[in-house]
NUZA-925533 format. One line per 8 residues: for each residue x, y, z of N, C-alpha, C, CB. Coordinates in nm, 3 decimals. Glycine has a CB too. Layout:
X:Y:Z:X:Y:Z:X:Y:Z:X:Y:Z ~ ...
% end
This chain:
-7.291:-7.655:6.115:-7.316:-7.647:5.971:-7.365:-7.507:5.933:-7.420:-7.753:5.929 ~ -7.308:-7.451:5.827:-7.350:-7.319:5.783:-7.487:-7.330:5.716:-7.247:-7.257:5.686 ~ -7.572:-7.229:5.738:-7.708:-7.231:5.686:-7.769:-7.093:5.696:-7.794:-7.333:5.761 ~ -7.885:-7.080:5.634:-7.965:-6.959:5.646:-8.076:-6.987:5.746:-8.023:-6.914:5.507 ~ -8.093:-6.896:5.843:-8.199:-6.912:5.943:-8.288:-6.788:5.940:-8.138:-6.933:6.086 ~ -8.418:-6.807:5.917:-8.514:-6.698:5.919:-8.564:-6.680:6.062:-8.632:-6.725:5.821 ~ -8.547:-6.559:6.114:-8.577:-6.533:6.254:-8.686:-6.425:6.265:-8.450:-6.490:6.330 ~ -8.805:-6.460:6.311:-8.910:-6.359:6.331:-8.873:-6.264:6.445:-9.044:-6.427:6.361
-8.909:-6.137:6.428:-8.884:-6.036:6.531:-9.016:-5.972:6.572:-8.784:-5.929:6.479 ~ -9.021:-5.906:6.687:-9.146:-5.849:6.736:-9.213:-5.754:6.637:-9.121:-5.776:6.865 ~ -9.345:-5.756:6.632:-9.419:-5.667:6.543:-9.452:-5.536:6.612:-9.547:-5.734:6.495 ~ -9.422:-5.525:6.739:-9.448:-5.402:6.812:-9.385:-5.407:6.950:-9.598:-5.377:6.823 ~ -9.437:-5.493:7.035:-9.385:-5.509:7.170:-9.250:-5.581:7.166:-9.486:-5.586:7.259 ~ -9.147:-5.513:7.213:-9.011:-5.567:7.201:-8.991:-5.695:7.281:-8.911:-5.463:7.245 ~ -9.084:-5.724:7.373:-9.075:-5.847:7.452:-9.124:-5.970:7.378:-9.151:-5.831:7.578 ~ -9.187:-5.951:7.263:-9.243:-6.064:7.189:-9.139:-6.130:7.099:-9.362:-6.019:7.106
-9.034:-6.180:7.158:-8.932:-6.255:7.085:-8.900:-6.379:7.166:-8.803:-6.168:7.059 ~ -8.877:-6.490:7.098:-8.857:-6.616:7.170:-8.713:-6.629:7.220:-8.892:-6.734:7.079 ~ -8.695:-6.711:7.321:-8.561:-6.739:7.373:-8.475:-6.800:7.263:-8.568:-6.834:7.494 ~ -8.536:-6.889:7.185:-8.460:-6.953:7.076:-8.415:-6.851:6.973:-8.545:-7.063:7.008 ~ -8.501:-6.756:6.939:-8.464:-6.652:6.842:-8.344:-6.573:6.891:-8.582:-6.558:6.815 ~ -8.344:-6.538:7.018:-8.232:-6.464:7.075:-8.104:-6.547:7.071:-8.262:-6.422:7.219 ~ -8.115:-6.675:7.100:-7.998:-6.763:7.097:-7.940:-6.771:6.956:-8.036:-6.904:7.145 ~ -8.028:-6.781:6.856:-7.982:-6.788:6.717:-7.914:-6.658:6.676:-8.100:-6.818:6.622
-7.975:-6.545:6.710:-7.917:-6.416:6.672:-7.781:-6.394:6.739:-8.013:-6.302:6.710 ~ -7.767:-6.437:6.864:-7.641:-6.418:6.935:-7.530:-6.509:6.882:-7.661:-6.443:7.084 ~ -7.568:-6.624:6.827:-7.467:-6.720:6.783:-7.439:-6.713:6.633:-7.511:-6.859:6.819 ~ -7.517:-6.635:6.558:-7.497:-6.627:6.413:-7.366:-6.556:6.380:-7.616:-6.553:6.348 ~ -7.316:-6.584:6.262:-7.195:-6.515:6.216:-7.228:-6.383:6.148:-7.116:-6.603:6.122 ~ -7.351:-6.371:6.098:-7.396:-6.251:6.027:-7.547:-6.240:6.038:-7.351:-6.253:5.878 ~ -7.596:-6.118:6.056:-7.740:-6.093:6.055:-7.773:-6.003:5.937:-7.788:-6.030:6.190 ~ -7.865:-6.046:5.854:-7.916:-5.965:5.744:-8.045:-5.900:5.789:-7.939:-6.051:5.615
-8.054:-5.767:5.772:-8.169:-5.693:5.822:-8.230:-5.607:5.713:-8.130:-5.607:5.942 ~ -8.361:-5.593:5.716:-8.432:-5.510:5.618:-8.389:-5.364:5.632:-8.584:-5.523:5.635 ~ -8.388:-5.313:5.754:-8.341:-5.178:5.783:-8.250:-5.188:5.905:-8.461:-5.078:5.808 ~ -8.122:-5.167:5.885:-8.025:-5.188:5.994:-8.050:-5.091:6.110:-7.882:-5.171:5.941 ~ -8.103:-4.973:6.081:-8.129:-4.876:6.188:-8.241:-4.927:6.280:-8.167:-4.738:6.129 ~ -8.347:-4.982:6.219:-8.457:-5.036:6.298:-8.412:-5.158:6.377:-8.575:-5.073:6.208 ~ -8.341:-5.248:6.310:-8.298:-5.372:6.375:-8.195:-5.347:6.484:-8.241:-5.467:6.273 ~ -8.114:-5.241:6.469:-8.012:-5.213:6.570:-8.075:-5.183:6.706:-7.926:-5.096:6.526
-8.194:-5.122:6.706:-8.263:-5.095:6.832:-8.293:-5.225:6.905:-8.394:-5.016:6.806 ~ -8.345:-5.324:6.831:-8.375:-5.455:6.890:-8.248:-5.525:6.937:-8.450:-5.544:6.789 ~ -8.147:-5.527:6.852:-8.024:-5.598:6.886:-7.952:-5.534:7.004:-7.930:-5.601:6.765 ~ -7.951:-5.402:7.008:-7.888:-5.334:7.122:-7.964:-5.362:7.251:-7.881:-5.183:7.097 ~ -8.096:-5.369:7.242:-8.178:-5.396:7.361:-8.140:-5.530:7.424:-8.327:-5.395:7.325 ~ -8.106:-5.627:7.338:-8.071:-5.761:7.388:-7.919:-5.786:7.384:-8.143:-5.867:7.306 ~ -7.842:-5.680:7.373:-7.695:-5.687:7.377:-7.639:-5.785:7.275:-7.648:-5.728:7.517 ~ -7.690:-5.779:7.153:-7.644:-5.865:7.044:-7.549:-5.784:6.957:-7.764:-5.921:6.960
-7.426:-5.830:6.944:-7.321:-5.754:6.875:-7.274:-5.819:6.745:-7.203:-5.735:6.966 ~ -7.350:-5.913:6.693:-7.316:-5.982:6.568:-7.315:-5.881:6.453:-7.417:-6.098:6.539 ~ -7.223:-5.894:6.357:-7.221:-5.804:6.241:-7.356:-5.799:6.170:-7.112:-5.848:6.143 ~ -7.394:-5.678:6.128:-7.525:-5.654:6.070:-7.508:-5.597:5.929:-7.609:-5.558:6.159 ~ -7.586:-5.651:5.834:-7.578:-5.604:5.697:-7.719:-5.588:5.641:-7.495:-5.702:5.609 ~ -7.738:-5.488:5.555:-7.872:-5.463:5.500:-7.908:-5.563:5.391:-7.880:-5.321:5.444 ~ -8.033:-5.605:5.392:-8.087:-5.694:5.289:-8.234:-5.657:5.271:-8.069:-5.849:5.328 ~ -8.263:-5.580:5.167:-8.398:-5.530:5.148:-8.438:-5.543:5.002:-8.409:-5.384:5.193
-8.561:-5.501:4.971:-8.616:-5.524:4.837:-8.540:-5.450:4.727:-8.761:-5.481:4.834 ~ -8.463:-5.349:4.765:-8.390:-5.273:4.664:-8.253:-5.331:4.632:-8.375:-5.131:4.709 ~ -8.202:-5.420:4.717:-8.070:-5.477:4.689:-8.068:-5.629:4.690:-7.971:-5.426:4.790 ~ -8.181:-5.692:4.721:-8.178:-5.838:4.739:-8.145:-5.913:4.610:-8.311:-5.886:4.792 ~ -8.189:-5.862:4.494:-8.160:-5.932:4.369:-8.010:-5.941:4.343:-8.229:-5.862:4.251 ~ -7.942:-5.829:4.361:-7.799:-5.828:4.328:-7.711:-5.886:4.437:-7.755:-5.687:4.299 ~ -7.767:-5.907:4.557:-7.684:-5.958:4.667:-7.701:-6.107:4.692:-7.715:-5.883:4.793 ~ -7.793:-6.171:4.621:-7.824:-6.312:4.648:-7.700:-6.401:4.643:-7.927:-6.363:4.550
-7.624:-6.390:4.533:-7.511:-6.481:4.515:-7.403:-6.456:4.620:-7.451:-6.466:4.374 ~ -7.380:-6.331:4.653:-7.278:-6.300:4.754:-7.317:-6.355:4.890:-7.255:-6.148:4.763 ~ -7.444:-6.344:4.924:-7.491:-6.399:5.053:-7.475:-6.550:5.055:-7.639:-6.360:5.078 ~ -7.516:-6.615:4.946:-7.504:-6.762:4.939:-7.359:-6.806:4.943:-7.571:-6.814:4.811 ~ -7.272:-6.732:4.872:-7.129:-6.765:4.875:-7.076:-6.757:5.017:-7.050:-6.670:4.783 ~ -7.119:-6.656:5.089:-7.071:-6.636:5.227:-7.118:-6.749:5.318:-7.120:-6.501:5.281 ~ -7.241:-6.794:5.299:-7.291:-6.907:5.379:-7.213:-7.033:5.347:-7.443:-6.930:5.354 ~ -7.187:-7.056:5.220:-7.112:-7.176:5.180:-6.969:-7.176:5.234:-7.109:-7.188:5.028
-6.918:-7.057:5.260:-6.783:-7.049:5.318:-6.785:-7.074:5.469:-6.721:-6.911:5.290 ~ -6.905:-7.092:5.526:-6.913:-7.131:5.666:-6.981:-7.033:5.759:-6.780:-7.155:5.716 ~ -7.043:-6.929:5.704:-7.106:-6.827:5.789:-7.253:-6.859:5.812:-7.091:-6.689:5.726 ~ -7.287:-6.892:5.935:-7.428:-6.910:5.970:-7.493:-6.772:5.965:-7.445:-6.976:6.113 ~ -7.596:-6.760:5.881:-7.655:-6.629:5.853:-7.801:-6.625:5.897:-7.645:-6.595:5.704 ~ -7.835:-6.525:5.978:-7.974:-6.505:6.022:-8.036:-6.392:5.941:-7.981:-6.474:6.175 ~ -8.158:-6.412:5.896:-8.231:-6.309:5.822:-8.347:-6.260:5.907:-8.281:-6.363:5.685 ~ -8.355:-6.128:5.927:-8.466:-6.069:6.000:-8.526:-5.957:5.916:-8.419:-6.015:6.139
-8.652:-5.923:5.943:-8.715:-5.809:5.879:-8.739:-5.702:5.986:-8.849:-5.850:5.808 ~ -8.796:-5.590:5.946:-8.822:-5.484:6.044:-8.916:-5.532:6.154:-8.882:-5.361:5.975 ~ -9.011:-5.618:6.116:-9.107:-5.670:6.214:-9.172:-5.794:6.158:-9.214:-5.563:6.249 ~ -9.189:-5.894:6.243:-9.258:-6.016:6.201:-9.167:-6.118:6.138:-9.368:-5.982:6.106 ~ -9.226:-6.204:6.056:-9.155:-6.316:5.996:-9.103:-6.281:5.857:-9.246:-6.438:5.988 ~ -8.973:-6.296:5.831:-8.919:-6.267:5.699:-8.991:-6.349:5.591:-8.768:-6.297:5.696 ~ -9.016:-6.284:5.478:-9.084:-6.353:5.368:-9.233:-6.333:5.366:-9.054:-6.499:5.373 ~ -9.293:-6.290:5.478:-9.436:-6.262:5.484:-9.456:-6.113:5.463:-9.499:-6.309:5.621
-9.484:-6.074:5.338:-9.494:-5.933:5.298:-9.366:-5.856:5.333:-9.615:-5.867:5.367 ~ -9.254:-5.924:5.336:-9.123:-5.866:5.362:-9.020:-5.943:5.280:-9.088:-5.870:5.515 ~ -8.901:-5.886:5.260:-8.797:-5.958:5.186:-8.766:-6.093:5.251:-8.669:-5.874:5.178 ~ -8.725:-6.188:5.171:-8.688:-6.320:5.222:-8.709:-6.431:5.122:-8.765:-6.349:5.345 ~ -8.818:-6.423:5.046:-8.851:-6.532:4.954:-8.740:-6.558:4.853:-8.980:-6.500:4.880 ~ -8.688:-6.453:4.791:-8.587:-6.472:4.687:-8.462:-6.539:4.742:-8.550:-6.338:4.624 ~ -8.420:-6.499:4.862:-8.300:-6.558:4.920:-8.325:-6.703:4.959:-8.256:-6.478:5.043 ~ -8.441:-6.732:5.014:-8.473:-6.871:5.049:-8.471:-6.958:4.924:-8.610:-6.880:5.119
-8.535:-6.910:4.818:-8.540:-6.988:4.694:-8.401:-7.012:4.637:-8.626:-6.916:4.590 ~ -8.315:-6.909:4.641:-8.181:-6.926:4.586:-8.099:-7.022:4.672:-8.109:-6.790:4.575 ~ -8.114:-7.015:4.803:-8.043:-7.109:4.890:-8.085:-7.252:4.861:-8.068:-7.075:5.038 ~ -8.214:-7.273:4.842:-8.263:-7.409:4.811:-8.206:-7.456:4.679:-8.418:-7.411:4.806 ~ -8.203:-7.367:4.580:-8.146:-7.403:4.449:-8.000:-7.442:4.461:-8.162:-7.287:4.350 ~ -7.929:-7.379:4.552:-7.787:-7.408:4.570:-7.763:-7.511:4.679:-7.712:-7.280:4.603 ~ -7.870:-7.573:4.726:-7.865:-7.679:4.827:-7.801:-7.633:4.957:-7.789:-7.799:4.772 ~ -7.829:-7.510:4.992:-7.787:-7.454:5.120:-7.900:-7.476:5.221:-7.750:-7.302:5.108
-7.873:-7.533:5.337:-7.979:-7.557:5.435:-8.051:-7.428:5.476:-7.921:-7.625:5.559 ~ -8.182:-7.438:5.486:-8.264:-7.324:5.528:-8.350:-7.368:5.646:-8.354:-7.272:5.411 ~ -8.352:-7.285:5.749:-8.431:-7.313:5.868:-8.517:-7.191:5.900:-8.339:-7.350:5.989 ~ -8.640:-7.212:5.938:-8.728:-7.101:5.972:-8.782:-7.120:6.113:-8.845:-7.089:5.870 ~ -8.760:-7.020:6.197:-8.810:-7.027:6.335:-8.955:-6.978:6.342:-8.720:-6.943:6.429 ~ -9.034:-7.033:6.434:-9.169:-6.981:6.454:-9.162:-6.852:6.534:-9.258:-7.084:6.527 ~ -9.264:-6.768:6.517:-9.262:-6.644:6.593:-9.367:-6.545:6.549:-9.129:-6.582:6.585 ~ -9.350:-6.419:6.583:-9.454:-6.318:6.561:-9.488:-6.295:6.415:-9.411:-6.188:6.622
-9.616:-6.272:6.391:-9.665:-6.222:6.263:-9.799:-6.155:6.291:-9.680:-6.339:6.155 ~ -9.828:-6.047:6.222:-9.943:-5.963:6.259:-10.077:-6.028:6.227:-9.934:-5.832:6.189 ~ -10.084:-6.107:6.119:-10.216:-6.150:6.075:-10.279:-6.258:6.163:-10.209:-6.200:5.934 ~ -10.199:-6.337:6.233:-10.256:-6.444:6.316:-10.335:-6.388:6.435:-10.145:-6.536:6.365 ~ -10.277:-6.300:6.518:-10.357:-6.246:6.628:-10.475:-6.164:6.579:-10.270:-6.162:6.718 ~ -10.461:-6.095:6.466:-10.573:-6.017:6.411:-10.687:-6.109:6.369:-10.527:-5.932:6.292 ~ -10.652:-6.221:6.307:-10.753:-6.319:6.265:-10.826:-6.376:6.386:-10.688:-6.432:6.184 ~ -10.751:-6.418:6.486:-10.811:-6.480:6.604:-10.900:-6.380:6.677:-10.703:-6.534:6.698
-10.858:-6.254:6.684:-10.933:-6.152:6.756:-11.055:-6.103:6.678:-10.843:-6.035:6.788 ~ -11.062:-6.134:6.550:-11.171:-6.082:6.466:-11.306:-6.142:6.501:-11.141:-6.108:6.320 ~ -11.306:-6.265:6.554:-11.431:-6.335:6.579:-11.487:-6.403:6.455:-11.533:-6.241:6.632 ~ -11.414:-6.397:6.345:-11.453:-6.463:6.221:-11.388:-6.601:6.215:-11.414:-6.378:6.096 ~ -11.445:-6.693:6.136:-11.391:-6.830:6.131:-11.242:-6.832:6.098:-11.467:-6.913:6.028 ~ -11.166:-6.907:6.175:-11.021:-6.914:6.154:-10.974:-7.054:6.117:-10.950:-6.868:6.279 ~ -11.070:-7.144:6.092:-11.030:-7.280:6.055:-10.985:-7.288:5.909:-11.146:-7.377:6.078 ~ -11.038:-7.200:5.825:-10.998:-7.193:5.685:-10.989:-7.045:5.648:-11.100:-7.269:5.591
-10.873:-7.003:5.599:-10.856:-6.862:5.563:-10.752:-6.849:5.453:-10.815:-6.779:5.686 ~ -10.752:-6.733:5.386:-10.651:-6.705:5.285:-10.587:-6.571:5.317:-10.711:-6.706:5.142 ~ -10.456:-6.567:5.309:-10.380:-6.446:5.337:-10.345:-6.379:5.205:-10.252:-6.477:5.421 ~ -10.395:-6.256:5.183:-10.374:-6.185:5.058:-10.263:-6.080:5.068:-10.501:-6.120:5.014 ~ -10.216:-6.050:5.188:-10.112:-5.950:5.203:-10.158:-5.813:5.157:-9.988:-5.992:5.126 ~ -10.066:-5.737:5.096:-10.100:-5.605:5.044:-10.161:-5.618:4.904:-9.976:-5.513:5.040 ~ -10.269:-5.548:4.879:-10.325:-5.542:4.745:-10.234:-5.458:4.656:-10.469:-5.483:4.748 ~ -10.236:-5.484:4.524:-10.158:-5.398:4.433:-10.202:-5.253:4.448:-10.174:-5.444:4.286
-10.108:-5.161:4.438:-10.143:-5.019:4.452:-10.222:-4.969:4.333:-10.018:-4.936:4.470 ~ -10.187:-5.015:4.213:-10.253:-4.965:4.092:-10.291:-5.081:4.000:-10.161:-4.866:4.018 ~ -10.197:-5.126:3.917:-10.226:-5.226:3.816:-10.274:-5.357:3.880:-10.102:-5.252:3.731 ~ -10.391:-5.403:3.836:-10.445:-5.529:3.883:-10.519:-5.522:4.014:-10.337:-5.627:3.895 ~ -10.528:-5.404:4.074:-10.589:-5.391:4.205:-10.737:-5.429:4.205:-10.572:-5.248:4.255 ~ -10.815:-5.364:4.120:-10.959:-5.392:4.117:-10.988:-5.533:4.070:-11.030:-5.292:4.026 ~ -10.906:-5.583:3.979:-10.924:-5.721:3.932:-10.903:-5.819:4.046:-10.826:-5.752:3.816 ~ -10.802:-5.794:4.129:-10.776:-5.881:4.243:-10.893:-5.878:4.341:-10.646:-5.840:4.314
-10.941:-5.757:4.371:-11.052:-5.744:4.465:-11.176:-5.814:4.414:-11.082:-5.596:4.491 ~ -11.208:-5.792:4.287:-11.328:-5.853:4.227:-11.319:-6.005:4.228:-11.347:-5.802:4.084 ~ -11.199:-6.057:4.207:-11.182:-6.203:4.203:-11.210:-6.270:4.336:-11.042:-6.236:4.159 ~ -11.213:-6.192:4.445:-11.234:-6.247:4.578:-11.380:-6.244:4.622:-11.150:-6.173:4.678 ~ -11.468:-6.194:4.536:-11.608:-6.179:4.573:-11.674:-6.311:4.611:-11.684:-6.115:4.461 ~ -11.629:-6.420:4.551:-11.690:-6.551:4.579:-11.603:-6.639:4.670:-11.716:-6.624:4.450 ~ -11.498:-6.582:4.728:-11.409:-6.658:4.817:-11.486:-6.702:4.942:-11.286:-6.574:4.856 ~ -11.484:-6.833:4.970:-11.558:-6.887:5.084:-11.482:-6.874:5.215:-11.591:-7.031:5.059
-11.351:-6.867:5.208:-11.270:-6.862:5.330:-11.259:-6.719:5.383:-11.130:-6.920:5.304 ~ -11.228:-6.707:5.510:-11.198:-6.577:5.568:-11.075:-6.519:5.498:-11.175:-6.589:5.722 ~ -11.079:-6.391:5.465:-10.971:-6.326:5.392:-10.897:-6.226:5.481:-11.026:-6.255:5.267 ~ -10.766:-6.219:5.463:-10.683:-6.131:5.545:-10.597:-6.044:5.454:-10.594:-6.214:5.642 ~ -10.594:-5.914:5.485:-10.515:-5.818:5.407:-10.431:-5.733:5.500:-10.607:-5.729:5.320 ~ -10.316:-5.687:5.452:-10.239:-5.584:5.519:-10.267:-5.452:5.447:-10.086:-5.618:5.519 ~ -10.266:-5.342:5.521:-10.285:-5.213:5.457:-10.218:-5.103:5.538:-10.434:-5.184:5.439 ~ -10.180:-4.997:5.469:-10.118:-4.882:5.533:-10.225:-4.782:5.573:-10.013:-4.816:5.440
-10.195:-4.689:5.663:-10.294:-4.589:5.702:-10.331:-4.495:5.588:-10.242:-4.507:5.819 ~ -10.248:-4.487:5.485:-10.272:-4.396:5.374:-10.374:-4.450:5.274:-10.143:-4.366:5.304 ~ -10.395:-4.582:5.276:-10.487:-4.641:5.178:-10.601:-4.720:5.241:-10.410:-4.731:5.085 ~ -10.606:-4.727:5.374:-10.704:-4.815:5.437:-10.847:-4.772:5.407:-10.681:-4.819:5.587 ~ -10.877:-4.643:5.404:-11.013:-4.598:5.375:-11.051:-4.634:5.231:-11.025:-4.446:5.397 ~ -10.961:-4.608:5.138:-10.984:-4.643:4.998:-11.007:-4.793:4.983:-10.867:-4.599:4.911 ~ -10.925:-4.871:5.050:-10.935:-5.017:5.039:-11.066:-5.069:5.096:-10.819:-5.083:5.112 ~ -11.106:-5.020:5.212:-11.232:-5.064:5.271:-11.349:-5.027:5.182:-11.251:-5.003:5.411
-11.345:-4.909:5.120:-11.451:-4.869:5.029:-11.459:-4.957:4.907:-11.432:-4.726:4.988 ~ -11.344:-4.989:4.849:-11.342:-5.075:4.730:-11.386:-5.217:4.763:-11.202:-5.077:4.668 ~ -11.346:-5.266:4.879:-11.387:-5.399:4.921:-11.538:-5.404:4.946:-11.310:-5.442:5.048 ~ -11.592:-5.298:5.006:-11.736:-5.292:5.030:-11.813:-5.293:4.899:-11.772:-5.167:5.112 ~ -11.762:-5.222:4.801:-11.830:-5.214:4.672:-11.827:-5.349:4.600:-11.766:-5.107:4.584 ~ -11.715:-5.420:4.608:-11.700:-5.546:4.536:-11.759:-5.665:4.609:-11.555:-5.571:4.508 ~ -11.749:-5.667:4.743:-11.791:-5.782:4.821:-11.927:-5.762:4.887:-11.688:-5.814:4.925 ~ -11.971:-5.637:4.892:-12.098:-5.606:4.958:-12.072:-5.531:5.087:-12.177:-5.734:4.986
-12.141:-5.419:5.104:-12.120:-5.337:5.222:-12.159:-5.403:5.352:-12.194:-5.211:5.208 ~ -12.245:-5.506:5.343:-12.290:-5.574:5.464:-12.201:-5.691:5.504:-12.431:-5.622:5.446 ~ -12.093:-5.712:5.431:-12.002:-5.823:5.461:-11.933:-5.798:5.595:-11.896:-5.842:5.347 ~ -11.937:-5.897:5.684:-11.875:-5.883:5.815:-11.724:-5.874:5.803:-11.915:-6.000:5.906 ~ -11.666:-5.790:5.887:-11.522:-5.768:5.879:-11.469:-5.718:6.013:-11.488:-5.669:5.767 ~ -11.337:-5.712:6.020:-11.268:-5.664:6.139:-11.143:-5.590:6.093:-11.232:-5.782:6.237 ~ -11.111:-5.482:6.162:-10.989:-5.408:6.133:-10.908:-5.397:6.261:-11.020:-5.267:6.073 ~ -10.784:-5.445:6.257:-10.693:-5.434:6.371:-10.577:-5.343:6.332:-10.641:-5.573:6.415
-10.534:-5.263:6.426:-10.419:-5.176:6.400:-10.324:-5.175:6.520:-10.466:-5.031:6.368 ~ -10.198:-5.145:6.492:-10.096:-5.134:6.597:-10.091:-5.258:6.685:-10.124:-5.011:6.683 ~ -10.091:-5.376:6.622:-10.091:-5.501:6.697:-9.973:-5.508:6.794:-10.087:-5.620:6.601 ~ -10.001:-5.544:6.918:-9.909:-5.563:7.030:-9.854:-5.432:7.085:-9.794:-5.652:6.988 ~ -9.891:-5.318:7.027:-9.839:-5.190:7.072:-9.934:-5.125:7.173:-9.815:-5.097:6.953 ~ -9.894:-5.011:7.226:-9.969:-4.943:7.331:-10.111:-4.910:7.287:-9.897:-4.816:7.373 ~ -10.128:-4.866:7.162:-10.259:-4.824:7.115:-10.325:-4.929:7.024:-10.247:-4.693:7.040 ~ -10.297:-5.056:7.051:-10.359:-5.164:6.975:-10.512:-5.151:6.982:-10.314:-5.302:7.029
-10.575:-5.176:6.867:-10.721:-5.160:6.860:-10.777:-5.254:6.755:-10.759:-5.013:6.829 ~ -10.890:-5.316:6.786:-10.963:-5.398:6.690:-11.107:-5.350:6.685:-10.955:-5.550:6.727 ~ -11.154:-5.318:6.566:-11.291:-5.271:6.546:-11.361:-5.370:6.454:-11.294:-5.125:6.486 ~ -11.479:-5.413:6.495:-11.554:-5.513:6.420:-11.684:-5.452:6.369:-11.584:-5.638:6.507 ~ -11.732:-5.500:6.255:-11.857:-5.450:6.199:-11.875:-5.500:6.057:-11.860:-5.296:6.201 ~ -11.929:-5.417:5.972:-11.942:-5.449:5.830:-11.840:-5.366:5.753:-12.087:-5.423:5.777 ~ -11.816:-5.402:5.629:-11.722:-5.325:5.550:-11.766:-5.179:5.537:-11.706:-5.387:5.410 ~ -11.896:-5.158:5.522:-11.947:-5.021:5.510:-11.927:-4.942:5.639:-12.095:-5.023:5.473
-11.959:-5.004:5.753:-11.946:-4.932:5.880:-11.800:-4.905:5.914:-12.010:-5.012:5.993 ~ -11.712:-4.997:5.877:-11.569:-4.978:5.904:-11.512:-4.868:5.815:-11.492:-5.109:5.883 ~ -11.554:-4.866:5.689:-11.509:-4.760:5.599:-11.555:-4.624:5.651:-11.563:-4.784:5.455 ~ -11.678:-4.615:5.697:-11.731:-4.491:5.751:-11.655:-4.449:5.877:-11.881:-4.505:5.782 ~ -11.623:-4.546:5.963:-11.550:-4.517:6.085:-11.417:-4.449:6.055:-11.528:-4.644:6.166 ~ -11.342:-4.506:5.961:-11.209:-4.451:5.933:-11.213:-4.329:5.842:-11.122:-4.557:5.871 ~ -11.326:-4.302:5.780:-11.341:-4.173:5.713:-11.356:-4.062:5.816:-11.463:-4.175:5.618 ~ -11.414:-4.096:5.930:-11.437:-3.998:6.036:-11.327:-3.995:6.141:-11.569:-4.026:6.103
-11.248:-4.102:6.148:-11.139:-4.111:6.245:-11.008:-4.130:6.170:-11.163:-4.230:6.346 ~ -10.920:-4.031:6.170:-10.795:-4.042:6.095:-10.719:-4.171:6.129:-10.706:-3.922:6.123 ~ -10.696:-4.256:6.029:-10.628:-4.384:6.056:-10.480:-4.364:6.088:-10.642:-4.477:5.936 ~ -10.434:-4.435:6.189:-10.293:-4.430:6.227:-10.243:-4.571:6.252:-10.273:-4.341:6.353 ~ -10.117:-4.595:6.218:-10.058:-4.726:6.241:-10.071:-4.818:6.122:-10.121:-4.790:6.361 ~ -10.025:-4.940:6.139:-10.034:-5.042:6.034:-10.159:-5.126:6.059:-9.907:-5.132:6.031 ~ -10.228:-5.164:5.950:-10.359:-5.226:5.961:-10.362:-5.370:5.910:-10.459:-5.144:5.886 ~ -10.447:-5.450:5.976:-10.481:-5.584:5.927:-10.633:-5.587:5.910:-10.430:-5.698:6.026
-10.677:-5.615:5.788:-10.820:-5.623:5.758:-10.857:-5.770:5.745:-10.856:-5.544:5.627 ~ -10.959:-5.812:5.819:-11.007:-5.950:5.814:-11.153:-5.947:5.768:-10.992:-6.021:5.955 ~ -11.184:-6.026:5.666:-11.317:-6.021:5.605:-11.377:-6.162:5.598:-11.311:-5.957:5.464 ~ -11.503:-6.172:5.631:-11.572:-6.301:5.624:-11.583:-6.348:5.480:-11.712:-6.292:5.687 ~ -11.572:-6.478:5.461:-11.593:-6.535:5.329:-11.741:-6.552:5.300:-11.521:-6.669:5.317 ~ -11.774:-6.596:5.180:-11.914:-6.611:5.142:-11.983:-6.722:5.220:-11.925:-6.640:4.994 ~ -11.908:-6.819:5.272:-11.970:-6.927:5.348:-12.035:-6.873:5.475:-11.867:-7.035:5.384 ~ -11.972:-6.774:5.539:-12.031:-6.715:5.658:-12.147:-6.625:5.621:-11.925:-6.635:5.736
-12.136:-6.557:5.507:-12.245:-6.470:5.461:-12.371:-6.551:5.434:-12.203:-6.392:5.335 ~ -12.353:-6.669:5.373:-12.467:-6.753:5.339:-12.520:-6.829:5.460:-12.428:-6.852:5.229 ~ -12.431:-6.855:5.558:-12.470:-6.931:5.678:-12.420:-6.857:5.802:-12.413:-7.078:5.673 ~ -12.479:-6.743:5.837:-12.425:-6.660:5.946:-12.423:-6.728:6.080:-12.505:-6.535:5.957 ~ -12.500:-6.837:6.097:-12.500:-6.904:6.227:-12.376:-6.989:6.246:-12.624:-6.990:6.243 ~ -12.299:-7.014:6.138:-12.181:-7.100:6.146:-12.058:-7.015:6.180:-12.160:-7.178:6.013 ~ -12.041:-6.986:6.307:-11.926:-6.908:6.351:-11.843:-6.989:6.448:-11.969:-6.777:6.415 ~ -11.717:-6.952:6.463:-11.628:-7.019:6.560:-11.654:-6.965:6.698:-11.479:-7.001:6.523
% end
């Protein structure tokens, strides 16, 4: 049966891909990739020669119907992003929604994503958490941050090395500099690192140490602040 299959790919270490994911990619009729140059490295490593086509945030709106038409004609289509699970801070949502609207089967494989290992490694409660992804760059940014000041659950953010210092400073100002937090970077890669402390101490650390790599920021919710003895 023709369908859309979302296939997670490694977030750093090329070995972090499941046997099932490789089987799906090898048997698909078409692979949609966020950046074909990046994905070609992975596919070549595993000798996958399935046709590859770009599907990214700049073309996904205009390509939705063509992709769906192709699936309906019988092409099993796999969607991958540059790293991690498609649709999680990466293209994928719009295509999934359109396939559902057109009653095209959609399947999502389990696999790598950066925020789960960062959360577990943070030492902060992981039984209840909220994933915020990337904060807005400009419009609505401070409003979003301020709205999280009373959030009881552990909070998770993605950030780039170019804005991580600014973000940690703004979070410290809105949530309190003494709020417990963790910053992980380069997950699964050679220089993977997790630093734990308070928002103020983490902001100071990265002001003094040039940030490199992609970052996951994990912050304690107000429930831990009010009851610090309640940790996992």
